[in-house]
Structure formats: C-alpha cells, structure tokens
N, C-alpha and C positions, 0 to 999 in steps of 0.2 A: 245341071245335069244334062238339060238334052246336048251340050256342046264335049263332056264327058263321054258320054255314051257313042256322038258320034264318030269320033275318036278310035275306040272299041272298037266299033263294028268294023271302025278302017285297018282293020288292024294296028294301031298306035301305039298300044300298049295294053294295062289294068290302069283298074280305077277304084274306088274307096268310095260306095254309095249306099247311103241305109235304102232297111230292108224295101222301106213305105216309097223311093222313089225307083226303083225297079222290080214290084210285083208283078204287074201286066207284062213287063221284059220277059221276067220267066216263066210264064204262065203260057208266050205267046210262043216261048223258044228263041224269041230273038239273042238274049241275052244269058250268062250262067253264073253262076254265084256259087262263092267256098267262103266259110262264117272264119273271121281272122281269128285264134284265139294265142293262149301261150304268147304272149300276156295279153289277155284282154284290152280292147282299145273300145274308147269313151269318148265321149266330146261333150260341151254343152251349147247347147243353139238359145237364141239369147235376142227377146222383144223388145225392145229401148224406143220408148218417147221420151220426147222433151218435159223436164220436169216443169219447170215455170213457165209461162207464155200461151201464146193462143196455139195452140193442135188443129187444122186443118178439119174439117167433117168428113173431107175423103179419107185423110189418114186416122182419123180414129174407126172408121168402117173395114178399109181393108183390116186393119190391125187387129179388130175385131172376130174380122173370120178367118181371117190369120192361125190367128186362137181355137173358132171353132174348130178347124175343121180340124187338126193338130189333136186335141181331147176327142171329135171321133174317131180318128184311125186308131188313136191308142185303144178307148172303148169296145172299139171294133172288131180291132186283133190285126189289122192291117199294118204298121208299124210294132212287133214281136219286145222290138229291143229299146224301144221309149220309155223312157221312167218322166212321170209329170213330179212337177214339184208337190210334198209334201210334205209329214210333220219332221224327215230328217232335212229337208233344203230351209233356204233363205230367201224368201223371196221380195222385193221393194214392189211396192203398188199404191197406185194412189187409189 
C-alpha cells in the first residue's frame, strides 16, 4: 500500500485501496477517496498456512497477530466494508 499511495501522491494516477488502509490519510487530508459503486467491487483476503508439517513459531505468532488486528479493525469500525467469515461462509481451520 505505501508504494501505491506514493504513486498517487506523485500524480501518477489513482488506486483502489481498502478504507482501513487510508483512514489516517483521509483524516489528515493527504488523500481523498470515493466509494466504488454500480457494480459493487469486492475481494476476498485469505491467510493460508501449511496444513501439514511444522509451522515455525514466528509464522504462527505473525498469523495470529494479523487475524487479531483484522478482527479488531472490524469490531471497532475501522474497516467498515469488511465482513468476517460467518454462517454464510466456508472457512477451513485446523
């Protein structure tokens, strides 16, 4: 995201980024934003780790922290467009 923001700030075009990634830039007035509509734009973000074999402890810690930060951002309204997996989604876990 930082590279995309730098390119936009340098006048090299526009980019599509999640609101959670530009919230501080919007507050400070560094960037401006507009919602994409008709049709709605959506994407899935997935965190995958090996199913078999040994996962290094550092990888487990980073993966756990990423998931915690995402849940926190959604719970505190910092990522308004995000939807966490629920009853309508299929999620594989171990």
